[in-house]
Every structure is written in C-alpha cells, then in structure tokens.
Biopython code that builds the backbone (N, CA, C, O; Angstrom):
import numpy as np
from Bio.PDB.StructureBuilder import StructureBuilder

atoms = [
    (1, "MET", "N", (9.427, -4.581, -2.358)),
    (1, "MET", "CA", (10.114, -5.619, -3.108)),
    (1, "MET", "C", (10.291, -5.235, -4.590)),
    (1, "MET", "O", (10.774, -6.035, -5.392)),
    (2, "ASP", "N", (9.898, -4.013, -4.934)),
    (2, "ASP", "CA", (10.084, -3.549, -6.308)),
    (2, "ASP", "C", (11.499, -3.038, -6.555)),
    (2, "ASP", "O", (11.930, -2.974, -7.707)),
    (3, "ASN", "N", (12.222, -2.678, -5.521)),
    (3, "ASN", "CA", (13.575, -2.171, -5.631)),
    (3, "ASN", "C", (14.534, -3.357, -5.729)),
    (3, "ASN", "O", (14.610, -4.169, -4.807)),
    (4, "GLU", "N", (15.257, -3.461, -6.826)),
    (4, "GLU", "CA", (16.139, -4.613, -7.056)),
    (4, "GLU", "C", (17.201, -4.760, -5.974)),
    (4, "GLU", "O", (17.517, -5.877, -5.563)),
    (5, "TYR", "N", (17.754, -3.640, -5.511)),
    (5, "TYR", "CA", (18.782, -3.698, -4.464)),
    (5, "TYR", "C", (18.200, -4.299, -3.188)),
    (5, "TYR", "O", (18.787, -5.207, -2.599)),
    (6, "LEU", "N", (17.052, -3.794, -2.766)),
    (6, "LEU", "CA", (16.441, -4.288, -1.530)),
    (6, "LEU", "C", (15.915, -5.712, -1.685)),
    (6, "LEU", "O", (16.008, -6.516, -0.758)),
    (7, "LYS", "N", (15.371, -6.017, -2.839)),
    (7, "LYS", "CA", (14.829, -7.355, -3.078)),
    (7, "LYS", "C", (15.918, -8.422, -2.967)),
    (7, "LYS", "O", (15.653, -9.531, -2.502)),
    (8, "ASN", "N", (17.127, -8.097, -3.387)),
    (8, "ASN", "CA", (18.217, -9.068, -3.380)),
    (8, "ASN", "C", (19.152, -8.946, -2.178)),
    (8, "ASN", "O", (20.123, -9.695, -2.070)),
    (9, "ALA", "N", (18.867, -8.014, -1.281)),
    (9, "ALA", "CA", (19.729, -7.800, -0.118)),
    (9, "ALA", "C", (19.597, -8.962, 0.872)),
    (9, "ALA", "O", (18.518, -9.529, 1.047)),
    (10, "LYS", "N", (20.697, -9.295, 1.501)),
    (10, "LYS", "CA", (20.699, -10.309, 2.557)),
    (10, "LYS", "C", (20.400, -9.600, 3.869)),
    (10, "LYS", "O", (21.151, -8.717, 4.285)),
    (11, "VAL", "N", (19.320, -9.977, 4.516)),
    (11, "VAL", "CA", (18.900, -9.320, 5.749)),
    (11, "VAL", "C", (18.871, -10.354, 6.858)),
    (11, "VAL", "O", (18.266, -11.417, 6.715)),
    (12, "ASP", "N", (19.534, -10.035, 7.969)),
    (12, "ASP", "CA", (19.599, -10.952, 9.106)),
    (12, "ASP", "C", (18.469, -10.744, 10.102)),
    (12, "ASP", "O", (18.385, -11.471, 11.091)),
    (13, "LYS", "N", (17.617, -9.790, 9.870)),
    (13, "LYS", "CA", (16.541, -9.446, 10.795)),
    (13, "LYS", "C", (15.184, -9.720, 10.147)),
    (13, "LYS", "O", (15.079, -9.874, 8.930)),
    (14, "ASN", "N", (14.154, -9.775, 10.983)),
    (14, "ASN", "CA", (12.802, -9.887, 10.440)),
    (14, "ASN", "C", (12.466, -8.601, 9.693)),
    (14, "ASN", "O", (12.858, -7.516, 10.122)),
    (15, "TYR", "N", (11.758, -8.713, 8.603)),
    (15, "TYR", "CA", (11.334, -7.543, 7.851)),
    (15, "TYR", "C", (10.000, -7.827, 7.183)),
    (15, "TYR", "O", (9.592, -8.978, 7.031)),
    (16, "ILE", "N", (9.342, -6.769, 6.795)),
    (16, "ILE", "CA", (8.074, -6.878, 6.079)),
    (16, "ILE", "C", (8.314, -6.374, 4.665)),
    (16, "ILE", "O", (8.627, -5.199, 4.472)),
    (17, "GLY", "N", (8.173, -7.233, 3.691)),
    (17, "GLY", "CA", (8.355, -6.839, 2.304)),
    (17, "GLY", "C", (7.023, -6.481, 1.672)),
    (17, "GLY", "O", (6.000, -7.097, 1.968)),
    (18, "TYR", "N", (7.040, -5.489, 0.805)),
    (18, "TYR", "CA", (5.847, -5.128, 0.057)),
    (18, "TYR", "C", (6.277, -4.576, -1.286)),
    (18, "TYR", "O", (7.397, -4.089, -1.439)),
    (19, "GLY", "N", (5.403, -4.653, -2.237)),
    (19, "GLY", "CA", (5.702, -4.130, -3.553)),
    (19, "GLY", "C", (4.467, -4.137, -4.426)),
    (19, "GLY", "O", (3.524, -4.893, -4.195)),
    (20, "ILE", "N", (4.490, -3.297, -5.413)),
    (20, "ILE", "CA", (3.357, -3.212, -6.338)),
    (20, "ILE", "C", (3.564, -4.171, -7.493)),
    (20, "ILE", "O", (2.641, -4.891, -7.875)),
    (21, "GLU", "N", (4.766, -4.192, -8.055)),
    (21, "GLU", "CA", (5.038, -5.047, -9.207)),
    (21, "GLU", "C", (5.467, -6.451, -8.790)),
    (21, "GLU", "O", (4.951, -7.437, -9.316)),
    (22, "ASN", "N", (6.397, -6.548, -7.860)),
    (22, "ASN", "CA", (6.921, -7.842, -7.425)),
    (22, "ASN", "C", (6.236, -8.260, -6.127)),
    (22, "ASN", "O", (6.826, -8.195, -5.048)),
    (23, "ASN", "N", (4.987, -8.687, -6.251)),
    (23, "ASN", "CA", (4.233, -8.989, -5.052)),
    (23, "ASN", "C", (3.706, -10.422, -4.995)),
    (23, "ASN", "O", (2.842, -10.727, -4.173)),
    (24, "LYS", "N", (4.210, -11.292, -5.847)),
    (24, "LYS", "CA", (3.642, -12.639, -5.925)),
    (24, "LYS", "C", (3.804, -13.434, -4.632)),
    (24, "LYS", "O", (3.006, -14.335, -4.374)),
    (25, "ASN", "N", (4.803, -13.133, -3.818)),
    (25, "ASN", "CA", (5.008, -13.855, -2.566)),
    (25, "ASN", "C", (4.474, -13.091, -1.357)),
    (25, "ASN", "O", (4.611, -13.555, -0.225)),
    (26, "ASN", "N", (3.876, -11.945, -1.578)),
    (26, "ASN", "CA", (3.380, -11.132, -0.478)),
    (26, "ASN", "C", (1.963, -11.547, -0.102)),
    (26, "ASN", "O", (1.176, -11.957, -0.956)),
    (27, "GLU", "N", (1.649, -11.435, 1.184)),
    (27, "GLU", "CA", (0.297, -11.728, 1.654)),
    (27, "GLU", "C", (-0.678, -10.664, 1.166)),
    (27, "GLU", "O", (-1.849, -10.956, 0.924)),
    (28, "MET", "N", (-0.196, -9.422, 1.021)),
    (28, "MET", "CA", (-1.036, -8.317, 0.569)),
    (28, "MET", "C", (-0.615, -7.904, -0.832)),
    (28, "MET", "O", (0.572, -7.786, -1.136)),
    (29, "LYS", "N", (-1.622, -7.687, -1.683)),
    (29, "LYS", "CA", (-1.346, -7.318, -3.069)),
    (29, "LYS", "C", (-2.232, -6.144, -3.477)),
    (29, "LYS", "O", (-3.404, -6.087, -3.104)),
    (30, "ILE", "N", (-1.675, -5.211, -4.241)),
    (30, "ILE", "CA", (-2.464, -4.105, -4.791)),
    (30, "ILE", "C", (-3.012, -4.537, -6.141)),
    (30, "ILE", "O", (-2.306, -5.129, -6.957)),
    (31, "GLU", "N", (-4.280, -4.230, -6.359)),
    (31, "GLU", "CA", (-4.944, -4.551, -7.623)),
    (31, "GLU", "C", (-5.802, -3.361, -8.050)),
    (31, "GLU", "O", (-6.103, -2.493, -7.230)),
    (32, "LYS", "N", (-6.189, -3.312, -9.293)),
    (32, "LYS", "CA", (-7.158, -2.352, -9.835)),
    (32, "LYS", "C", (-6.861, -0.909, -9.425)),
    (32, "LYS", "O", (-7.665, -0.282, -8.736)),
    (33, "ILE", "N", (-5.741, -0.397, -9.835)),
    (33, "ILE", "CA", (-5.357, 0.983, -9.540)),
    (33, "ILE", "C", (-5.982, 1.898, -10.587)),
    (33, "ILE", "O", (-5.855, 1.654, -11.787)),
    (34, "SER", "N", (-6.656, 2.954, -10.131)),
    (34, "SER", "CA", (-7.187, 3.932, -11.076)),
    (34, "SER", "C", (-6.937, 5.334, -10.538)),
    (34, "SER", "O", (-6.994, 5.578, -9.333)),
    (35, "TYR", "N", (-6.658, 6.251, -11.466)),
    (35, "TYR", "CA", (-6.365, 7.640, -11.124)),
    (35, "TYR", "C", (-7.414, 8.545, -11.745)),
    (35, "TYR", "O", (-7.940, 8.256, -12.820)),
    (36, "SER", "N", (-7.715, 9.642, -11.061)),
    (36, "SER", "CA", (-8.602, 10.662, -11.608)),
    (36, "SER", "C", (-8.049, 12.020, -11.190)),
    (36, "SER", "O", (-7.013, 12.093, -10.529)),
    (37, "ASN", "N", (-8.731, 13.086, -11.569)),
    (37, "ASN", "CA", (-8.237, 14.415, -11.181)),
    (37, "ASN", "C", (-8.463, 14.700, -9.700)),
    (37, "ASN", "O", (-7.968, 15.707, -9.194)),
    (38, "THR", "N", (-9.192, 13.846, -8.992)),
    (38, "THR", "CA", (-9.435, 14.054, -7.564)),
    (38, "THR", "C", (-8.631, 13.111, -6.674)),
    (38, "THR", "O", (-8.685, 13.226, -5.450)),
    (39, "GLY", "N", (-7.890, 12.183, -7.270)),
    (39, "GLY", "CA", (-7.095, 11.258, -6.469)),
    (39, "GLY", "C", (-6.961, 9.903, -7.124)),
    (39, "GLY", "O", (-6.926, 9.790, -8.349)),
    (40, "MET", "N", (-6.886, 8.884, -6.303)),
    (40, "MET", "CA", (-6.750, 7.520, -6.828)),
    (40, "MET", "C", (-7.576, 6.557, -5.986)),
    (40, "MET", "O", (-7.930, 6.828, -4.838)),
    (41, "GLU", "N", (-7.862, 5.431, -6.606)),
    (41, "GLU", "CA", (-8.571, 4.351, -5.927)),
    (41, "GLU", "C", (-7.842, 3.061, -6.262)),
    (41, "GLU", "O", (-7.361, 2.882, -7.381)),
    (42, "PHE", "N", (-7.762, 2.167, -5.290)),
    (42, "PHE", "CA", (-7.080, 0.902, -5.510)),
    (42, "PHE", "C", (-7.638, -0.131, -4.546)),
    (42, "PHE", "O", (-8.169, 0.198, -3.486)),
    (43, "ASP", "N", (-7.502, -1.376, -4.942)),
    (43, "ASP", "CA", (-7.897, -2.489, -4.092)),
    (43, "ASP", "C", (-6.653, -3.119, -3.499)),
    (43, "ASP", "O", (-5.602, -3.179, -4.137)),
    (44, "ILE", "N", (-6.788, -3.585, -2.276)),
    (44, "ILE", "CA", (-5.734, -4.394, -1.667)),
    (44, "ILE", "C", (-6.347, -5.730, -1.306)),
    (44, "ILE", "O", (-7.345, -5.808, -0.590)),
    (45, "LYS", "N", (-5.726, -6.775, -1.817)),
    (45, "LYS", "CA", (-6.163, -8.134, -1.511)),
    (45, "LYS", "C", (-5.319, -8.651, -0.355)),
    (45, "LYS", "O", (-4.090, -8.669, -0.417)),
    (46, "ILE", "N", (-6.011, -9.071, 0.704)),
    (46, "ILE", "CA", (-5.351, -9.636, 1.879)),
    (46, "ILE", "C", (-5.913, -11.034, 2.051)),
    (46, "ILE", "O", (-7.054, -11.215, 2.474)),
    (47, "GLY", "N", (-5.098, -12.015, 1.718)),
    (47, "GLY", "CA", (-5.605, -13.385, 1.723)),
    (47, "GLY", "C", (-6.697, -13.518, 0.682)),
    (47, "GLY", "O", (-6.457, -13.257, -0.497)),
    (48, "LYS", "N", (-7.887, -13.917, 1.088)),
    (48, "LYS", "CA", (-9.012, -14.070, 0.157)),
    (48, "LYS", "C", (-9.911, -12.844, 0.113)),
    (48, "LYS", "O", (-10.825, -12.773, -0.708)),
    (49, "ASP", "N", (-9.656, -11.867, 1.000)),
    (49, "ASP", "CA", (-10.503, -10.674, 1.082)),
    (49, "ASP", "C", (-9.898, -9.522, 0.296)),
    (49, "ASP", "O", (-8.678, -9.376, 0.228)),
    (50, "THR", "N", (-10.771, -8.699, -0.304)),
    (50, "THR", "CA", (-10.343, -7.531, -1.062)),
    (50, "THR", "C", (-11.000, -6.289, -0.469)),
    (50, "THR", "O", (-12.198, -6.281, -0.184)),
    (51, "TYR", "N", (-10.197, -5.239, -0.289)),
    (51, "TYR", "CA", (-10.670, -3.992, 0.295)),
    (51, "TYR", "C", (-10.347, -2.847, -0.657)),
    (51, "TYR", "O", (-9.260, -2.799, -1.233)),
    (52, "THR", "N", (-11.300, -1.921, -0.822)),
    (52, "THR", "CA", (-11.115, -0.781, -1.701)),
    (52, "THR", "C", (-10.695, 0.439, -0.890)),
    (52, "THR", "O", (-11.315, 0.771, 0.121)),
    (53, "PHE", "N", (-9.638, 1.098, -1.345)),
    (53, "PHE", "CA", (-9.116, 2.305, -0.720)),
    (53, "PHE", "C", (-9.253, 3.461, -1.691)),
    (53, "PHE", "O", (-9.139, 3.278, -2.903)),
    (54, "SER", "N", (-9.496, 4.642, -1.164)),
    (54, "SER", "CA", (-9.457, 5.846, -1.993)),
    (54, "SER", "C", (-8.577, 6.863, -1.290)),
    (54, "SER", "O", (-8.510, 6.906, -0.061)),
    (55, "SER", "N", (-7.907, 7.674, -2.083)),
    (55, "SER", "CA", (-6.987, 8.673, -1.545)),
    (55, "SER", "C", (-7.029, 9.919, -2.412)),
    (55, "SER", "O", (-7.222, 9.836, -3.625)),
    (56, "LYS", "N", (-6.850, 11.068, -1.788)),
    (56, "LYS", "CA", (-6.756, 12.330, -2.516)),
    (56, "LYS", "C", (-5.378, 12.502, -3.140)),
    (56, "LYS", "O", (-5.178, 13.384, -3.975)),
    (57, "LEU", "N", (-4.423, 11.659, -2.734)),
    (57, "LEU", "CA", (-3.067, 11.743, -3.270)),
    (57, "LEU", "C", (-3.027, 11.179, -4.678)),
    (57, "LEU", "O", (-3.873, 10.367, -5.052)),
    (58, "LEU", "N", (-2.048, 11.607, -5.454)),
    (58, "LEU", "CA", (-1.867, 11.131, -6.820)),
    (58, "LEU", "C", (-0.447, 10.611, -7.004)),
    (58, "LEU", "O", (0.472, 11.026, -6.298)),
    (59, "GLY", "N", (-0.277, 9.712, -7.945)),
    (59, "GLY", "CA", (1.050, 9.260, -8.346)),
    (59, "GLY", "C", (1.466, 7.943, -7.723)),
    (59, "GLY", "O", (1.092, 7.611, -6.598)),
    (60, "GLU", "N", (2.253, 7.204, -8.491)),
    (60, "GLU", "CA", (2.730, 5.901, -8.037)),
    (60, "GLU", "C", (3.611, 6.025, -6.792)),
    (60, "GLU", "O", (3.587, 5.149, -5.927)),
    (61, "HIS", "N", (4.389, 7.108, -6.697)),
    (61, "HIS", "CA", (5.236, 7.294, -5.512)),
    (61, "HIS", "C", (4.382, 7.367, -4.246)),
    (61, "HIS", "O", (4.766, 6.820, -3.212)),
    (62, "ASN", "N", (3.225, 8.038, -4.315)),
    (62, "ASN", "CA", (2.327, 8.083, -3.169)),
    (62, "ASN", "C", (1.662, 6.735, -2.927)),
    (62, "ASN", "O", (1.439, 6.350, -1.779)),
    (63, "LEU", "N", (1.350, 6.025, -3.987)),
    (63, "LEU", "CA", (0.759, 4.694, -3.852)),
    (63, "LEU", "C", (1.716, 3.749, -3.125)),
    (63, "LEU", "O", (1.297, 2.991, -2.250)),
    (64, "ILE", "N", (2.982, 3.793, -3.480)),
    (64, "ILE", "CA", (3.985, 2.946, -2.823)),
    (64, "ILE", "C", (4.089, 3.302, -1.342)),
    (64, "ILE", "O", (4.141, 2.416, -0.489)),
    (65, "ASN", "N", (4.120, 4.596, -1.037)),
    (65, "ASN", "CA", (4.193, 5.022, 0.366)),
    (65, "ASN", "C", (2.947, 4.607, 1.144)),
    (65, "ASN", "O", (3.050, 4.140, 2.278)),
    (66, "LEU", "N", (1.778, 4.775, 0.542)),
    (66, "LEU", "CA", (0.540, 4.359, 1.201)),
    (66, "LEU", "C", (0.540, 2.854, 1.449)),
    (66, "LEU", "O", (0.137, 2.394, 2.517)),
    (67, "PHE", "N", (0.989, 2.100, 0.468)),
    (67, "PHE", "CA", (1.004, 0.638, 0.618)),
    (67, "PHE", "C", (1.930, 0.225, 1.755)),
    (67, "PHE", "O", (1.618, -0.697, 2.509)),
    (68, "GLY", "N", (3.057, 0.896, 1.878)),
    (68, "GLY", "CA", (3.961, 0.618, 2.998)),
    (68, "GLY", "C", (3.294, 0.915, 4.328)),
    (68, "GLY", "O", (3.381, 0.115, 5.260)),
    (69, "ALA", "N", (2.629, 2.061, 4.424)),
    (69, "ALA", "CA", (1.944, 2.433, 5.666)),
    (69, "ALA", "C", (0.802, 1.471, 5.982)),
    (69, "ALA", "O", (0.598, 1.109, 7.141)),
    (70, "ILE", "N", (0.067, 1.060, 4.970)),
    (70, "ILE", "CA", (-1.040, 0.103, 5.165)),
    (70, "ILE", "C", (-0.493, -1.239, 5.625)),
    (70, "ILE", "O", (-1.053, -1.863, 6.526)),
    (71, "THR", "N", (0.588, -1.682, 5.016)),
    (71, "THR", "CA", (1.207, -2.960, 5.380)),
    (71, "THR", "C", (1.641, -2.952, 6.843)),
    (71, "THR", "O", (1.363, -3.897, 7.581)),
    (72, "ILE", "N", (2.316, -1.897, 7.256)),
    (72, "ILE", "CA", (2.766, -1.792, 8.647)),
    (72, "ILE", "C", (1.568, -1.688, 9.593)),
    (72, "ILE", "O", (1.571, -2.299, 10.662)),
    (73, "SER", "N", (0.553, -0.926, 9.212)),
    (73, "SER", "CA", (-0.644, -0.790, 10.051)),
    (73, "SER", "C", (-1.315, -2.135, 10.292)),
    (73, "SER", "O", (-1.729, -2.434, 11.412)),
    (74, "LYS", "N", (-1.422, -2.942, 9.246)),
    (74, "LYS", "CA", (-2.001, -4.290, 9.399)),
    (74, "LYS", "C", (-1.132, -5.126, 10.324)),
    (74, "LYS", "O", (-1.653, -5.870, 11.155)),
    (75, "GLU", "N", (0.174, -5.014, 10.193)),
    (75, "GLU", "CA", (1.100, -5.772, 11.038)),
    (75, "GLU", "C", (0.959, -5.362, 12.506)),
    (75, "GLU", "O", (1.195, -6.168, 13.406)),
    (76, "LEU", "N", (0.573, -4.106, 12.741)),
    (76, "LEU", "CA", (0.367, -3.603, 14.100)),
    (76, "LEU", "C", (-1.056, -3.865, 14.600)),
    (76, "LEU", "O", (-1.459, -3.359, 15.648)),
    (77, "ASN", "N", (-1.808, -4.658, 13.841)),
    (77, "ASN", "CA", (-3.178, -5.063, 14.193)),
    (77, "ASN", "C", (-4.165, -3.902, 14.278)),
    (77, "ASN", "O", (-5.105, -3.936, 15.073)),
    (78, "ILE", "N", (-3.951, -2.890, 13.469)),
    (78, "ILE", "CA", (-4.941, -1.820, 13.343)),
    (78, "ILE", "C", (-6.041, -2.342, 12.424)),
    (78, "ILE", "O", (-5.756, -2.959, 11.398)),
    (79, "GLY", "N", (-7.274, -2.100, 12.785)),
    (79, "GLY", "CA", (-8.416, -2.617, 12.021)),
    (79, "GLY", "C", (-8.466, -2.063, 10.605)),
    (79, "GLY", "O", (-8.118, -0.906, 10.368)),
    (80, "ILE", "N", (-8.898, -2.889, 9.676)),
    (80, "ILE", "CA", (-8.904, -2.508, 8.260)),
    (80, "ILE", "C", (-9.824, -1.314, 8.010)),
    (80, "ILE", "O", (-9.499, -0.461, 7.184)),
    (81, "LYS", "N", (-10.961, -1.230, 8.699)),
    (81, "LYS", "CA", (-11.864, -0.090, 8.503)),
    (81, "LYS", "C", (-11.200, 1.217, 8.933)),
    (81, "LYS", "O", (-11.373, 2.246, 8.279)),
    (82, "GLU", "N", (-10.447, 1.180, 10.023)),
    (82, "GLU", "CA", (-9.737, 2.361, 10.489)),
    (82, "GLU", "C", (-8.648, 2.764, 9.491)),
    (82, "GLU", "O", (-8.440, 3.952, 9.244)),
    (83, "ILE", "N", (-7.965, 1.789, 8.925)),
    (83, "ILE", "CA", (-6.919, 2.082, 7.933)),
    (83, "ILE", "C", (-7.537, 2.706, 6.690)),
    (83, "ILE", "O", (-7.036, 3.711, 6.186)),
    (84, "ILE", "N", (-8.628, 2.114, 6.187)),
    (84, "ILE", "CA", (-9.307, 2.647, 4.997)),
    (84, "ILE", "C", (-9.737, 4.092, 5.238)),
    (84, "ILE", "O", (-9.539, 4.953, 4.381)),
    (85, "ASN", "N", (-10.323, 4.355, 6.402)),
    (85, "ASN", "CA", (-10.792, 5.700, 6.731)),
    (85, "ASN", "C", (-9.629, 6.685, 6.844)),
    (85, "ASN", "O", (-9.734, 7.824, 6.389)),
    (86, "SER", "N", (-8.535, 6.254, 7.442)),
    (86, "SER", "CA", (-7.370, 7.124, 7.592)),
    (86, "SER", "C", (-6.763, 7.487, 6.241)),
    (86, "SER", "O", (-6.422, 8.646, 6.006)),
    (87, "VAL", "N", (-6.628, 6.512, 5.360)),
    (87, "VAL", "CA", (-6.077, 6.773, 4.023)),
    (87, "VAL", "C", (-6.970, 7.753, 3.267)),
    (87, "VAL", "O", (-6.474, 8.641, 2.573)),
    (88, "LYS", "N", (-8.265, 7.594, 3.399)),
    (88, "LYS", "CA", (-9.234, 8.455, 2.708)),
    (88, "LYS", "C", (-9.098, 9.917, 3.132)),
    (88, "LYS", "O", (-9.366, 10.816, 2.335)),
    (89, "HIS", "N", (-8.684, 10.162, 4.370)),
    (89, "HIS", "CA", (-8.652, 11.522, 4.892)),
    (89, "HIS", "C", (-7.267, 12.184, 4.857)),
    (89, "HIS", "O", (-7.109, 13.279, 5.396)),
    (90, "ILE", "N", (-6.284, 11.566, 4.252)),
    (90, "ILE", "CA", (-4.974, 12.211, 4.098)),
    (90, "ILE", "C", (-5.113, 13.341, 3.085)),
    (90, "ILE", "O", (-5.595, 13.130, 1.972)),
    (91, "GLU", "N", (-4.693, 14.529, 3.473)),
    (91, "GLU", "CA", (-4.795, 15.704, 2.610)),
    (91, "GLU", "C", (-3.557, 15.866, 1.732)),
    (91, "GLU", "O", (-2.447, 15.502, 2.119)),
    (92, "ARG", "N", (-3.776, 16.419, 0.544)),
    (92, "ARG", "CA", (-2.667, 16.743, -0.347)),
    (92, "ARG", "C", (-1.956, 17.995, 0.149)),
    (92, "ARG", "O", (-2.565, 18.874, 0.758)),
    (93, "SER", "N", (-0.677, 18.057, -0.120)),
    (93, "SER", "CA", (0.105, 19.248, 0.215)),
    (93, "SER", "C", (-0.336, 20.391, -0.700)),
    (93, "SER", "O", (-0.643, 20.167, -1.871)),
    (94, "ARG", "N", (-0.366, 21.565, -0.189)),
    (94, "ARG", "CA", (-0.805, 22.742, -0.952)),
    (94, "ARG", "C", (0.381, 23.556, -1.472)),
    (94, "ARG", "O", (0.267, 24.773, -1.617)),
    (95, "THR", "N", (1.503, 22.916, -1.753)),
    (95, "THR", "CA", (2.678, 23.666, -2.235)),
    (95, "THR", "C", (2.680, 23.810, -3.714)),
    (95, "THR", "O", (3.596, 24.413, -4.274)),
]
sb = StructureBuilder()
sb.init_structure("model")
sb.init_model(0)
sb.init_chain("A")
sb.init_seg("    ")
for serial, (resi, resn, name, xyz) in enumerate(atoms, 1):
    if name == "N":
        sb.init_residue(resn, " ", resi, " ")
    sb.init_atom(name, np.array(xyz, "f"), 0.0, 1.0, " ", f" {name:<3s}", serial, name[0])
structure = sb.get_structure()
C-alpha cells in the first residue's frame, strides 16, 4: 500500500494489501526496524501480538519483499514460528 498507483487502483478481485509506511488500515504492521552490518531486525504487530524477526538481508527493498512474503504466509495459515525461522535462514546473494 506504499505505492501510490496500487493504493489508488480500482480492483475487482480480493487482494491482500501491505505496506511499511501506509499501514494504518492493515491487520499487520511493521515496527522497530533496525539495521546492522549483519542484517536487520524488525517487529511485526499482528492484532495485539508482536513478533520479532531477524534477517541476514539488508535494505528497505528486502524488507518490503519479506513483509509481502510474511503477509501471504500468514494468509496461508503457516504458523508464525515457522515463518520467523524461515525468514531468519534466508541467505544473502554472494554476487
């Protein structure tokens, strides 16, 4: 929902919206983002619960992609512990 074109698009189908900046109407929200030389850590608030994720990936572009994957995973009823563990083990590209 951070992309102005997509945020304002008329969609006739069901969709799952997510965003880092424009997330006030989303069930899931990213909070407390921090970066280091080894990766990033962030919290995702789902309803009243907050979960901490860590990733070896860096950059907001990777954070947006991870948030999309996490959002879809939750929608597919994958357990939060499995999602947290999977995100933690994604390797950085060696290019």
